[in-house]
N, CA and C atoms as a LAMMPS dump frame, in Angstrom:
ITEM: TIMESTEP
0
ITEM: NUMBER OF ATOMS
633
ITEM: BOX BOUNDS ff ff ff
-5.0000000000000000e+02 5.0000000000000000e+02
-5.0000000000000000e+02 5.0000000000000000e+02
-5.0000000000000000e+02 5.0000000000000000e+02
ITEM: ATOMS id mol type element x y z
1 1 1 N 228.704 -400.487 -118.13
2 1 2 C 229.612 -399.869 -119.103
3 1 3 C 230.978 -400.442 -118.879
4 2 1 N 231.591 -400.864 -120.014
5 2 2 C 232.878 -401.497 -119.895
6 2 3 C 233.998 -400.438 -119.709
7 3 1 N 235.016 -400.757 -118.978
8 3 2 C 236.063 -399.778 -118.701
9 3 3 C 236.876 -399.577 -119.994
10 4 1 N 237.168 -398.327 -120.274
11 4 2 C 237.962 -398.038 -121.41
12 4 3 C 239.411 -398.33 -121.145
13 5 1 N 240.14 -398.957 -122.086
14 5 2 C 241.587 -399.208 -121.907
15 5 3 C 242.351 -397.97 -121.7
16 6 1 N 243.243 -397.95 -120.709
17 6 2 C 244.065 -396.812 -120.442
18 6 3 C 245.317 -396.894 -121.315
19 7 1 N 245.414 -395.993 -122.224
20 7 2 C 246.56 -395.988 -123.175
21 7 3 C 246.943 -394.593 -123.559
22 8 1 N 248.205 -394.227 -123.478
23 8 2 C 248.66 -392.892 -123.922
24 8 3 C 248.384 -392.659 -125.363
25 9 1 N 248.552 -393.731 -126.261
26 9 2 C 248.25 -393.563 -127.626
27 9 3 C 246.774 -393.302 -127.857
28 10 1 N 245.911 -393.975 -127.17
29 10 2 C 244.509 -393.803 -127.341
30 10 3 C 244.07 -392.339 -126.941
31 11 1 N 244.633 -391.806 -125.868
32 11 2 C 244.266 -390.498 -125.424
33 11 3 C 244.798 -389.496 -126.497
34 12 1 N 245.985 -389.685 -126.972
35 12 2 C 246.487 -388.773 -128.055
36 12 3 C 245.615 -388.774 -129.28
37 13 1 N 245.173 -389.992 -129.636
38 13 2 C 244.328 -390.108 -130.84
39 13 3 C 242.984 -389.405 -130.652
40 14 1 N 242.386 -389.594 -129.445
41 14 2 C 241.087 -388.894 -129.149
42 14 3 C 241.263 -387.386 -129.162
43 15 1 N 242.312 -386.868 -128.57
44 15 2 C 242.515 -385.37 -128.586
45 15 3 C 242.765 -384.883 -129.968
46 16 1 N 243.503 -385.685 -130.821
47 16 2 C 243.786 -385.235 -132.16
48 16 3 C 242.531 -385.18 -132.974
49 17 1 N 241.595 -386.153 -132.786
50 17 2 C 240.357 -386.171 -133.529
51 17 3 C 239.478 -385.043 -133.13
52 18 1 N 239.45 -384.706 -131.801
53 18 2 C 238.678 -383.538 -131.301
54 18 3 C 239.208 -382.268 -131.846
55 19 1 N 240.557 -382.154 -131.952
56 19 2 C 241.166 -380.977 -132.499
57 19 3 C 240.832 -380.827 -133.965
58 20 1 N 240.806 -381.88 -134.694
59 20 2 C 240.375 -381.895 -136.096
60 20 3 C 239.029 -381.411 -136.31
61 21 1 N 238.107 -381.863 -135.484
62 21 2 C 236.681 -381.43 -135.576
63 21 3 C 236.575 -379.965 -135.282
64 22 1 N 237.22 -379.53 -134.227
65 22 2 C 237.205 -378.071 -133.862
66 22 3 C 237.8 -377.257 -134.963
67 23 1 N 238.858 -377.776 -135.593
68 23 2 C 239.487 -377.029 -136.715
69 23 3 C 238.482 -376.836 -137.931
70 24 1 N 237.757 -377.906 -138.161
71 24 2 C 236.808 -377.795 -139.235
72 24 3 C 235.714 -376.855 -138.987
73 25 1 N 235.246 -376.823 -137.691
74 25 2 C 234.192 -375.884 -137.315
75 25 3 C 234.66 -374.441 -137.349
76 26 1 N 235.868 -374.233 -137.014
77 26 2 C 236.45 -372.839 -136.92
78 26 3 C 236.992 -372.324 -138.282
79 27 1 N 236.95 -373.153 -139.337
80 27 2 C 237.547 -372.728 -140.635
81 27 3 C 236.869 -371.453 -141.174
82 28 1 N 235.539 -371.341 -140.98
83 28 2 C 234.836 -370.19 -141.509
84 28 3 C 235.011 -368.92 -140.667
85 29 1 N 235.17 -369.092 -139.38
86 29 2 C 235.25 -367.913 -138.445
87 29 3 C 236.729 -367.499 -138.254
88 30 1 N 237.631 -368.42 -138.019
89 30 2 C 239.007 -368.113 -137.84
90 30 3 C 239.824 -369.059 -138.753
91 31 1 N 239.966 -368.766 -139.978
92 31 2 C 240.6 -369.704 -140.977
93 31 3 C 241.993 -370.161 -140.562
94 32 1 N 242.797 -369.231 -140.066
95 32 2 C 244.178 -369.578 -139.774
96 32 3 C 244.244 -370.583 -138.586
97 33 1 N 243.506 -370.271 -137.489
98 33 2 C 243.472 -371.202 -136.404
99 33 3 C 242.884 -372.526 -136.74
100 34 1 N 241.802 -372.536 -137.639
101 34 2 C 241.199 -373.786 -138.061
102 34 3 C 242.162 -374.625 -138.808
103 35 1 N 243.029 -374.035 -139.705
104 35 2 C 243.968 -374.769 -140.478
105 35 3 C 245.056 -375.335 -139.552
106 36 1 N 245.457 -374.562 -138.521
107 36 2 C 246.482 -375.025 -137.633
108 36 3 C 245.989 -376.257 -136.868
109 37 1 N 244.743 -376.202 -136.395
110 37 2 C 244.19 -377.316 -135.658
111 37 3 C 244.1 -378.538 -136.532
112 38 1 N 243.556 -378.354 -137.799
113 38 2 C 243.427 -379.52 -138.616
114 38 3 C 244.763 -380.138 -139.038
115 39 1 N 245.743 -379.285 -139.356
116 39 2 C 247.068 -379.799 -139.679
117 39 3 C 247.664 -380.489 -138.535
118 40 1 N 247.595 -379.887 -137.325
119 40 2 C 248.161 -380.576 -136.116
120 40 3 C 247.471 -381.873 -135.787
121 41 1 N 246.162 -381.914 -136.037
122 41 2 C 245.445 -383.197 -135.837
123 41 3 C 245.863 -384.332 -136.771
124 42 1 N 246.101 -383.88 -138.054
125 42 2 C 246.539 -384.884 -139.027
126 42 3 C 247.9 -385.452 -138.705
127 43 1 N 248.87 -384.554 -138.321
128 43 2 C 250.199 -385.088 -138.03
129 43 3 C 250.207 -385.898 -136.771
130 44 1 N 249.368 -385.524 -135.771
131 44 2 C 249.278 -386.323 -134.492
132 44 3 C 248.782 -387.693 -134.813
133 45 1 N 247.699 -387.865 -135.686
134 45 2 C 247.127 -389.149 -135.963
135 45 3 C 248.158 -389.951 -136.788
136 46 1 N 248.902 -389.318 -137.649
137 46 2 C 249.979 -390.078 -138.409
138 46 3 C 250.975 -390.576 -137.443
139 47 1 N 251.371 -389.779 -136.424
140 47 2 C 252.346 -390.228 -135.486
141 47 3 C 251.83 -391.44 -134.654
142 48 1 N 250.559 -391.403 -134.233
143 48 2 C 249.968 -392.539 -133.513
144 48 3 C 250.026 -393.802 -134.383
145 49 1 N 249.667 -393.581 -135.632
146 49 2 C 249.629 -394.778 -136.541
147 49 3 C 251.004 -395.366 -136.678
148 50 1 N 252.028 -394.538 -136.78
149 50 2 C 253.392 -395.07 -136.941
150 50 3 C 253.801 -395.83 -135.659
151 51 1 N 253.459 -395.317 -134.521
152 51 2 C 253.828 -396.008 -133.227
153 51 3 C 253.079 -397.268 -133.13
154 52 1 N 251.805 -397.322 -133.542
155 52 2 C 251.012 -398.554 -133.486
156 52 3 C 251.645 -399.665 -134.415
157 53 1 N 252.094 -399.235 -135.615
158 53 2 C 252.733 -400.185 -136.519
159 53 3 C 253.955 -400.661 -135.907
160 54 1 N 254.796 -399.842 -135.315
161 54 2 C 256.037 -400.268 -134.707
162 54 3 C 255.86 -401.262 -133.612
163 55 1 N 254.787 -401.045 -132.796
164 55 2 C 254.491 -401.9 -131.648
165 55 3 C 254.014 -403.253 -132.238
166 56 1 N 253.076 -403.184 -133.15
167 56 2 C 252.552 -404.452 -133.703
168 56 3 C 253.654 -405.273 -134.326
169 57 1 N 254.65 -404.644 -134.973
170 57 2 C 255.747 -405.398 -135.634
171 57 3 C 256.5 -406.214 -134.589
172 58 1 N 256.549 -405.655 -133.367
173 58 2 C 257.295 -406.383 -132.207
174 58 3 C 256.426 -407.553 -131.789
175 59 1 N 255.124 -407.401 -131.822
176 59 2 C 254.243 -408.44 -131.223
177 59 3 C 254.004 -409.611 -132.221
178 60 1 N 254.283 -409.389 -133.492
179 60 2 C 254.002 -410.393 -134.478
180 60 3 C 255.159 -411.274 -134.79
181 61 1 N 255.205 -412.519 -134.373
182 61 2 C 256.354 -413.354 -134.623
183 61 3 C 256.646 -413.701 -136.101
184 62 1 N 255.696 -413.385 -137.021
185 62 2 C 255.9 -413.598 -138.452
186 62 3 C 256.988 -412.672 -139.011
187 63 1 N 257.277 -411.532 -138.318
188 63 2 C 258.306 -410.691 -138.8
189 63 3 C 259.619 -411.297 -138.451
190 64 1 N 260.454 -411.674 -139.409
191 64 2 C 261.753 -412.241 -139.207
192 64 3 C 262.727 -411.289 -138.544
193 65 1 N 262.594 -409.947 -138.948
194 65 2 C 263.361 -408.867 -138.379
195 65 3 C 262.396 -407.859 -137.778
196 66 1 N 262.099 -408.001 -136.465
197 66 2 C 261.146 -407.126 -135.884
198 66 3 C 261.69 -405.762 -135.758
199 67 1 N 260.882 -404.778 -135.98
200 67 2 C 261.292 -403.381 -135.89
201 67 3 C 261.315 -402.993 -134.371
202 68 1 N 262.414 -402.583 -133.92
203 68 2 C 262.491 -402.237 -132.46
204 68 3 C 261.602 -401.037 -132.183
205 69 1 N 260.849 -401.117 -131.093
206 69 2 C 260.003 -399.995 -130.71
207 69 3 C 260.847 -398.837 -130.224
208 70 1 N 260.424 -397.656 -130.44
209 70 2 C 261.291 -396.498 -130.086
210 70 3 C 261.452 -396.458 -128.511
211 71 1 N 262.694 -396.395 -128.114
212 71 2 C 263.05 -396.3 -126.722
213 71 3 C 263.181 -397.638 -126.076
214 72 1 N 263.021 -398.764 -126.805
215 72 2 C 263.198 -400.057 -126.268
216 72 3 C 264.35 -400.84 -126.987
217 73 1 N 265.105 -401.695 -126.287
218 73 2 C 266.156 -402.43 -126.921
219 73 3 C 265.631 -403.467 -127.923
220 74 1 N 266.44 -403.806 -128.924
221 74 2 C 266.058 -404.846 -129.825
222 74 3 C 266.076 -406.177 -129.148
223 75 1 N 264.977 -407.078 -129.548
224 75 2 C 264.893 -408.375 -128.923
225 75 3 C 265.924 -409.291 -129.528
226 76 1 N 266.7 -409.913 -128.713
227 76 2 C 267.75 -410.822 -129.156
228 76 3 C 267.772 -412.141 -128.314
229 77 1 N 267.927 -413.214 -129.103
230 77 2 C 267.982 -414.548 -128.414
231 77 3 C 269.313 -415.196 -128.857
232 78 1 N 270.148 -415.58 -127.962
233 78 2 C 271.423 -416.235 -128.177
234 78 3 C 271.578 -417.473 -127.458
235 79 1 N 272.431 -418.394 -127.968
236 79 2 C 272.752 -419.633 -127.269
237 79 3 C 272.762 -420.839 -128.199
238 80 1 N 272.983 -422.067 -127.634
239 80 2 C 272.993 -423.276 -128.46
240 80 3 C 271.847 -424.156 -128.078
241 81 1 N 271.931 -425.398 -128.389
242 81 2 C 270.777 -426.342 -128.189
243 81 3 C 270.518 -426.57 -126.7
244 82 1 N 269.219 -426.498 -126.352
245 82 2 C 268.705 -426.822 -125.05
246 82 3 C 267.62 -427.83 -125.137
247 83 1 N 267.662 -428.924 -124.345
248 83 2 C 266.77 -430.041 -124.461
249 83 3 C 265.873 -430.069 -123.169
250 84 1 N 264.559 -430.209 -123.465
251 84 2 C 263.606 -430.241 -122.376
252 84 3 C 262.748 -431.441 -122.476
253 85 1 N 262.806 -432.361 -121.474
254 85 2 C 261.943 -433.579 -121.546
255 85 3 C 260.492 -433.246 -121.262
256 86 1 N 259.595 -434.026 -121.83
257 86 2 C 258.145 -433.846 -121.63
258 86 3 C 257.855 -434.186 -120.137
259 87 1 N 256.998 -433.265 -119.568
260 87 2 C 256.574 -433.436 -118.177
261 87 3 C 255.465 -434.562 -118.185
262 88 1 N 255.21 -435.091 -116.965
263 88 2 C 254.185 -436.058 -116.787
264 88 3 C 252.767 -435.602 -117.227
265 89 1 N 252.622 -434.26 -117.25
266 89 2 C 251.307 -433.645 -117.664
267 89 3 C 251.202 -433.508 -119.069
268 90 1 N 252.217 -433.932 -119.854
269 90 2 C 252.191 -433.894 -121.341
270 90 3 C 252.672 -432.583 -121.894
271 91 1 N 253.123 -431.59 -121.061
272 91 2 C 253.624 -430.331 -121.51
273 91 3 C 255.136 -430.252 -121.267
274 92 1 N 255.662 -429.126 -121.823
275 92 2 C 257.145 -428.899 -121.629
276 92 3 C 257.359 -427.683 -120.749
277 93 1 N 258.02 -428.029 -119.608
278 93 2 C 258.265 -426.938 -118.648
279 93 3 C 259.776 -426.75 -118.477
280 94 1 N 260.155 -425.488 -118.219
281 94 2 C 261.542 -425.213 -117.959
282 94 3 C 261.636 -424.146 -116.808
283 95 1 N 262.826 -424.107 -116.288
284 95 2 C 263.078 -423.094 -115.192
285 95 3 C 263.932 -421.951 -115.874
286 96 1 N 263.421 -420.758 -115.752
287 96 2 C 264.13 -419.631 -116.369
288 96 3 C 264.473 -418.613 -115.353
289 97 1 N 265.505 -417.824 -115.652
290 97 2 C 265.967 -416.753 -114.816
291 97 3 C 265.446 -415.509 -115.531
292 98 1 N 264.583 -414.697 -114.874
293 98 2 C 263.949 -413.469 -115.351
294 98 3 C 264.587 -412.346 -114.503
295 99 1 N 265.431 -411.562 -115.083
296 99 2 C 266.051 -410.439 -114.397
297 99 3 C 266.628 -410.873 -113.061
298 100 1 N 267.145 -412.089 -113.021
299 100 2 C 267.787 -412.597 -111.793
300 100 3 C 266.833 -413.382 -110.844
301 101 1 N 265.571 -413.458 -111.25
302 101 2 C 264.559 -414.223 -110.433
303 101 3 C 264.212 -415.563 -111.165
304 102 1 N 264.3 -416.626 -110.431
305 102 2 C 264.025 -417.971 -111.018
306 102 3 C 262.512 -418.24 -110.964
307 103 1 N 261.976 -418.796 -112.068
308 103 2 C 260.557 -419.128 -112.155
309 103 3 C 260.286 -420.176 -113.156
310 104 1 N 259.27 -420.956 -112.979
311 104 2 C 258.947 -422.051 -113.888
312 104 3 C 258.099 -421.484 -115.054
313 105 1 N 258.352 -421.965 -116.29
314 105 2 C 257.66 -421.464 -117.475
315 105 3 C 257.1 -422.637 -118.281
316 106 1 N 255.932 -422.507 -118.798
317 106 2 C 255.374 -423.492 -119.781
318 106 3 C 255.745 -423.027 -121.147
319 107 1 N 256.328 -423.894 -121.928
320 107 2 C 256.69 -423.576 -123.326
321 107 3 C 255.409 -423.817 -124.2
322 108 1 N 254.894 -422.806 -124.784
323 108 2 C 253.601 -422.92 -125.48
324 108 3 C 253.788 -422.3 -126.921
325 109 1 N 253.836 -423.176 -127.909
326 109 2 C 254.002 -422.714 -129.277
327 109 3 C 252.659 -422.135 -129.806
328 110 1 N 251.627 -422.269 -129.029
329 110 2 C 250.363 -421.651 -129.461
330 110 3 C 250.151 -420.241 -128.89
331 111 1 N 251.066 -419.786 -128.066
332 111 2 C 250.968 -418.406 -127.456
333 111 3 C 251.836 -417.446 -128.266
334 112 1 N 251.192 -416.328 -128.66
335 112 2 C 251.963 -415.347 -129.429
336 112 3 C 252.999 -414.658 -128.579
337 113 1 N 252.638 -414.311 -127.334
338 113 2 C 253.534 -413.553 -126.523
339 113 3 C 254.011 -414.363 -125.249
340 114 1 N 255.139 -414.043 -124.774
341 114 2 C 255.607 -414.519 -123.51
342 114 3 C 254.828 -413.802 -122.402
343 115 1 N 254.389 -414.547 -121.398
344 115 2 C 253.491 -413.989 -120.336
345 115 3 C 254.067 -414.384 -118.971
346 116 1 N 253.952 -413.467 -118.037
347 116 2 C 254.348 -413.718 -116.652
348 116 3 C 253.167 -413.422 -115.774
349 117 1 N 253.111 -414.075 -114.657
350 117 2 C 252.122 -413.898 -113.596
351 117 3 C 252.474 -412.589 -112.791
352 118 1 N 251.452 -412.075 -112.102
353 118 2 C 251.708 -410.88 -111.345
354 118 3 C 252.816 -411.094 -110.296
355 119 1 N 252.844 -412.257 -109.663
356 119 2 C 253.851 -412.616 -108.648
357 119 3 C 255.306 -412.592 -109.252
358 120 1 N 255.366 -413.249 -110.404
359 120 2 C 256.612 -413.272 -111.089
360 120 3 C 257.107 -411.861 -111.485
361 121 1 N 256.158 -411.093 -112.064
362 121 2 C 256.559 -409.721 -112.428
363 121 3 C 257.037 -408.906 -111.306
364 122 1 N 256.327 -409.045 -110.136
365 122 2 C 256.76 -408.322 -108.901
366 122 3 C 258.092 -408.775 -108.426
367 123 1 N 258.349 -410.094 -108.406
368 123 2 C 259.607 -410.557 -107.938
369 123 3 C 260.761 -410.187 -108.889
370 124 1 N 260.498 -410.143 -110.167
371 124 2 C 261.529 -409.876 -111.142
372 124 3 C 261.697 -408.329 -111.39
373 125 1 N 260.83 -407.498 -110.691
374 125 2 C 260.968 -406.088 -110.905
375 125 3 C 260.486 -405.614 -112.24
376 126 1 N 259.449 -406.29 -112.846
377 126 2 C 258.937 -405.888 -114.105
378 126 3 C 257.812 -404.877 -113.939
379 127 1 N 257.907 -403.748 -114.64
380 127 2 C 256.868 -402.704 -114.574
381 127 3 C 256.046 -402.649 -115.748
382 128 1 N 254.777 -402.273 -115.596
383 128 2 C 253.902 -402.088 -116.781
384 128 3 C 254.445 -400.993 -117.617
385 129 1 N 254.36 -401.217 -118.971
386 129 2 C 254.854 -400.252 -119.946
387 129 3 C 253.824 -399.117 -120.086
388 130 1 N 254.258 -397.843 -119.96
389 130 2 C 253.352 -396.707 -120.11
390 130 3 C 253.164 -396.433 -121.602
391 131 1 N 251.923 -396.036 -121.91
392 131 2 C 251.654 -395.514 -123.297
393 131 3 C 251.582 -396.572 -124.348
394 132 1 N 251.64 -397.9 -123.989
395 132 2 C 251.577 -398.926 -125.012
396 132 3 C 250.184 -399.304 -125.392
397 133 1 N 250.067 -400.252 -126.351
398 133 2 C 248.741 -400.728 -126.805
399 133 3 C 248.078 -401.534 -125.731
400 134 1 N 246.775 -401.354 -125.439
401 134 2 C 246.114 -402.147 -124.502
402 134 3 C 245.987 -403.605 -125.073
403 135 1 N 246.166 -404.539 -124.177
404 135 2 C 246.18 -405.95 -124.555
405 135 3 C 245.001 -406.709 -123.925
406 136 1 N 244.309 -407.546 -124.685
407 136 2 C 243.257 -408.366 -124.162
408 136 3 C 243.635 -409.826 -124.482
409 137 1 N 243.62 -410.694 -123.429
410 137 2 C 243.991 -412.086 -123.625
411 137 3 C 242.775 -412.94 -123.475
412 138 1 N 242.633 -413.972 -124.328
413 138 2 C 241.586 -414.983 -124.184
414 138 3 C 242.123 -416.133 -123.322
415 139 1 N 241.474 -416.321 -122.147
416 139 2 C 241.868 -417.38 -121.205
417 139 3 C 240.682 -418.333 -120.922
418 140 1 N 240.916 -419.348 -120.115
419 140 2 C 239.851 -420.235 -119.707
420 140 3 C 238.757 -419.504 -118.97
421 141 1 N 239.173 -418.364 -118.289
422 141 2 C 238.206 -417.613 -117.534
423 141 3 C 237.622 -416.433 -118.319
424 142 1 N 237.803 -416.485 -119.61
425 142 2 C 237.259 -415.363 -120.471
426 142 3 C 238.361 -414.402 -120.869
427 143 1 N 237.926 -413.249 -121.385
428 143 2 C 238.888 -412.268 -121.814
429 143 3 C 239.329 -411.418 -120.631
430 144 1 N 240.658 -411.304 -120.444
431 144 2 C 241.227 -410.53 -119.302
432 144 3 C 242.138 -409.46 -119.836
433 145 1 N 242.293 -408.43 -119.031
434 145 2 C 243.233 -407.304 -119.366
435 145 3 C 244.629 -407.693 -118.984
436 146 1 N 245.549 -407.328 -119.845
437 146 2 C 246.972 -407.645 -119.628
438 146 3 C 247.753 -406.383 -119.991
439 147 1 N 248.931 -406.241 -119.365
440 147 2 C 249.774 -405.081 -119.545
441 147 3 C 251.11 -405.435 -120.089
442 148 1 N 251.543 -404.667 -121.157
443 148 2 C 252.847 -404.984 -121.702
444 148 3 C 254.008 -404.633 -120.802
445 149 1 N 255.098 -405.389 -120.869
446 149 2 C 256.25 -405.002 -120.021
447 149 3 C 257.48 -405.441 -120.915
448 150 1 N 258.62 -405.239 -120.369
449 150 2 C 259.882 -405.509 -121.082
450 150 3 C 260.849 -406.225 -120.148
451 151 1 N 261.283 -407.409 -120.6
452 151 2 C 262.252 -408.232 -119.737
453 151 3 C 263.674 -407.888 -120.192
454 152 1 N 264.466 -407.354 -119.329
455 152 2 C 265.84 -407.036 -119.652
456 152 3 C 266.591 -408.224 -120.141
457 153 1 N 266.463 -409.332 -119.393
458 153 2 C 267.16 -410.588 -119.723
459 153 3 C 266.437 -411.776 -119.256
460 154 1 N 266.156 -412.727 -120.034
461 154 2 C 265.586 -414.033 -119.683
462 154 3 C 266.615 -415.117 -120.104
463 155 1 N 266.988 -416.043 -119.186
464 155 2 C 267.915 -417.062 -119.519
465 155 3 C 267.384 -418.449 -118.982
466 156 1 N 267.705 -419.441 -119.845
467 156 2 C 267.406 -420.794 -119.473
468 156 3 C 268.29 -421.693 -120.398
469 157 1 N 268.821 -422.779 -119.793
470 157 2 C 269.691 -423.647 -120.531
471 157 3 C 270.852 -422.795 -121.143
472 158 1 N 271.01 -422.901 -122.444
473 158 2 C 272.024 -422.105 -123.165
474 158 3 C 271.456 -420.929 -123.874
475 159 1 N 270.196 -420.612 -123.537
476 159 2 C 269.502 -419.543 -124.219
477 159 3 C 269.496 -418.238 -123.384
478 160 1 N 269.797 -417.124 -124.033
479 160 2 C 269.681 -415.855 -123.394
480 160 3 C 268.89 -414.941 -124.307
481 161 1 N 267.739 -414.412 -123.79
482 161 2 C 266.917 -413.515 -124.568
483 161 3 C 266.936 -412.077 -123.891
484 162 1 N 267.229 -411.088 -124.582
485 162 2 C 267.368 -409.764 -124.017
486 162 3 C 266.399 -408.799 -124.687
487 163 1 N 265.93 -407.818 -123.899
488 163 2 C 264.934 -406.848 -124.405
489 163 3 C 263.7 -407.496 -124.869
490 164 1 N 263.161 -408.455 -124.159
491 164 2 C 262.055 -409.307 -124.614
492 164 3 C 260.706 -408.701 -124.221
493 165 1 N 259.805 -408.541 -125.199
494 165 2 C 258.469 -408.124 -124.946
495 165 3 C 257.739 -409.244 -124.205
496 166 1 N 256.913 -408.844 -123.177
497 166 2 C 256.101 -409.824 -122.457
498 166 3 C 254.857 -409.125 -121.947
499 167 1 N 253.883 -409.923 -121.466
500 167 2 C 252.761 -409.352 -120.899
501 167 3 C 252.649 -409.793 -119.424
502 168 1 N 252.131 -408.932 -118.545
503 168 2 C 251.782 -409.33 -117.172
504 168 3 C 250.351 -409.705 -117.228
505 169 1 N 250.066 -411.023 -116.977
506 169 2 C 248.704 -411.492 -117.216
507 169 3 C 248.116 -412.103 -115.967
508 170 1 N 247.271 -411.281 -115.201
509 170 2 C 246.656 -411.788 -114.018
510 170 3 C 245.749 -412.991 -114.24
511 171 1 N 245.178 -413.093 -115.469
512 171 2 C 244.262 -414.156 -115.688
513 171 3 C 244.875 -415.544 -115.833
514 172 1 N 246.184 -415.578 -115.828
515 172 2 C 246.932 -416.895 -115.883
516 172 3 C 247.202 -417.482 -114.581
517 173 1 N 246.826 -416.784 -113.496
518 173 2 C 247.104 -417.279 -112.14
519 173 3 C 248.57 -417.301 -111.869
520 174 1 N 249.131 -418.37 -111.478
521 174 2 C 250.528 -418.465 -111.152
522 174 3 C 251.362 -419.002 -112.339
523 175 1 N 250.755 -419.24 -113.494
524 175 2 C 251.435 -419.803 -114.652
525 175 3 C 252.182 -418.721 -115.418
526 176 1 N 253.484 -419.065 -115.858
527 176 2 C 254.256 -418.244 -116.683
528 176 3 C 254.362 -418.987 -118.02
529 177 1 N 254.395 -418.245 -119.172
530 177 2 C 254.427 -418.947 -120.483
531 177 3 C 255.493 -418.323 -121.377
532 178 1 N 256.24 -419.184 -122.042
533 178 2 C 257.121 -418.717 -123.072
534 178 3 C 256.425 -418.851 -124.413
535 179 1 N 256.307 -417.736 -125.09
536 179 2 C 255.511 -417.773 -126.361
537 179 3 C 256.347 -417.63 -127.626
538 180 1 N 255.713 -417.434 -128.693
539 180 2 C 256.363 -417.44 -130.026
540 180 3 C 257.228 -416.175 -130.296
541 181 1 N 256.963 -415.16 -129.554
542 181 2 C 257.911 -413.997 -129.79
543 181 3 C 259.306 -414.28 -129.341
544 182 1 N 259.487 -415.234 -128.475
545 182 2 C 260.856 -415.728 -128.144
546 182 3 C 261.219 -416.904 -129.033
547 183 1 N 260.341 -417.932 -129.131
548 183 2 C 260.715 -419.146 -129.863
549 183 3 C 260.973 -418.886 -131.305
550 184 1 N 260.293 -417.882 -131.967
551 184 2 C 260.498 -417.608 -133.363
552 184 3 C 261.882 -417.063 -133.673
553 185 1 N 262.608 -416.633 -132.625
554 185 2 C 263.908 -416.023 -132.847
555 185 3 C 265.01 -417.064 -132.698
556 186 1 N 264.653 -418.27 -132.348
557 186 2 C 265.648 -419.378 -132.253
558 186 3 C 265.939 -419.922 -133.647
559 187 1 N 267.066 -420.589 -133.716
560 187 2 C 267.465 -421.17 -135.026
561 187 3 C 266.417 -422.312 -135.363
562 188 1 N 266.034 -423.08 -134.421
563 188 2 C 265.047 -424.139 -134.688
564 188 3 C 264.36 -424.553 -133.36
565 189 1 N 263.153 -425.077 -133.509
566 189 2 C 262.384 -425.673 -132.448
567 189 3 C 261.814 -426.936 -132.913
568 190 1 N 262.132 -428.079 -132.304
569 190 2 C 261.669 -429.404 -132.761
570 190 3 C 261.461 -430.307 -131.635
571 191 1 N 260.698 -431.359 -131.817
572 191 2 C 260.401 -432.378 -130.849
573 191 3 C 260.926 -433.736 -131.329
574 192 1 N 261.704 -434.377 -130.581
575 192 2 C 262.233 -435.704 -130.873
576 192 3 C 262.126 -436.622 -129.644
577 193 1 N 261.429 -437.78 -129.802
578 193 2 C 261.323 -438.784 -128.714
579 193 3 C 260.882 -438.097 -127.412
580 194 1 N 259.771 -437.341 -127.526
581 194 2 C 259.169 -436.65 -126.32
582 194 3 C 260.121 -435.697 -125.66
583 195 1 N 261.013 -435.078 -126.427
584 195 2 C 261.928 -434.093 -125.96
585 195 3 C 261.893 -432.88 -126.796
586 196 1 N 261.669 -431.685 -126.173
587 196 2 C 261.638 -430.452 -126.913
588 196 3 C 263.118 -429.958 -126.993
589 197 1 N 263.551 -429.685 -128.32
590 197 2 C 264.86 -429.291 -128.504
591 197 3 C 264.893 -427.861 -129.085
592 198 1 N 265.466 -426.91 -128.346
593 198 2 C 265.567 -425.536 -128.692
594 198 3 C 266.99 -425.243 -129.143
595 199 1 N 267.138 -424.782 -130.417
596 199 2 C 268.446 -424.454 -130.9
597 199 3 C 268.561 -423.008 -131.281
598 200 1 N 269.119 -422.185 -130.315
599 200 2 C 269.419 -420.765 -130.662
600 200 3 C 270.539 -420.557 -131.619
601 201 1 N 271.042 -419.345 -131.783
602 201 2 C 271.975 -419.009 -132.83
603 201 3 C 273.438 -418.924 -132.291
604 202 1 N 273.669 -418.433 -131.133
605 202 2 C 275.023 -418.218 -130.659
606 202 3 C 275.225 -418.842 -129.26
607 203 1 N 276.428 -419.361 -128.971
608 203 2 C 276.7 -420.031 -127.672
609 203 3 C 276.609 -419.072 -126.537
610 204 1 N 276.062 -419.551 -125.397
611 204 2 C 275.961 -418.828 -124.142
612 204 3 C 276.326 -419.74 -123.028
613 205 1 N 276.843 -419.21 -121.895
614 205 2 C 277.199 -420.164 -120.746
615 205 3 C 275.904 -420.759 -120.27
616 206 1 N 275.986 -421.953 -119.872
617 206 2 C 274.77 -422.735 -119.44
618 206 3 C 274.335 -422.239 -118.106
619 207 1 N 272.992 -421.975 -118.029
620 207 2 C 272.388 -421.583 -116.751
621 207 3 C 272.063 -422.841 -115.968
622 208 1 N 272.762 -423.096 -114.862
623 208 2 C 272.569 -424.237 -114.092
624 208 3 C 271.228 -424.204 -113.325
625 209 1 N 270.493 -425.366 -113.291
626 209 2 C 269.22 -425.394 -112.55
627 209 3 C 269.449 -425.142 -111.008
628 210 1 N 268.416 -424.615 -110.447
629 210 2 C 268.58 -424.408 -108.967
630 210 3 C 268.386 -425.686 -108.202
631 211 1 N 268.874 -425.747 -106.974
632 211 2 C 268.773 -426.966 -106.202
633 211 3 C 267.315 -427.193 -105.675
C-alpha cells in the first residue's frame, strides 16, 4: 500500500467530505444539525479549493504576476545582467548564496521549480512547509517525494531573489537546481557564444564568488 501524502489541506478536505456525508444522513432525523454539517462542509471545501489555486499559481511560471500564497512573501527577482560560461559537461552552473549559505546550482530551463538537496536545505536553515500541496518529482530514479519550502533570499551575480518557492528533493542527491519559477521572473534569459546571460530587472550589488 502506497503511503498517503501528508498534507494539512488533504486532511481538511477529507474531514469536510465526511462531515458532508454525515450531514446528508442526519437531514431526516435532525434537520438543523444536518444542514449545519452540510453547509460547513461546503464552505470548508471551497476554502481548500481557493488555497490550492493560490498555491498552484505560485508554482506555475506561466503566470506573469503570481498570486502570493497567504502568509508568504511575494516572489521578487532583482538585479542586472549576469553571465555564466558553459561548463565542460555542457551545462550551466553557478554559485549561489541561499540564506547566507554558498552552494552550487545547475541552471535548468526544463525544471519548473527551484530545488535544493537535503544537505543544502539543512545548511541554509530551510524548513519543510506545513500544510502545503504534496509534491512528486520525476527523476532518473523514478518518482520521489519532495517537500515545499521557502527561500528568504537567494543571490548570485547581480541577481537577488526573495521569498522564492523551492522544493527539498532527496531524489536529486547532492544536486541543486535553479528552475523556471526564478528564471521566468527575469527580464530575459538567452544564450550567446556558449554563455548563459541572465538579465534581471533592477540593479543589485554583485555577489563576489567564494575563494
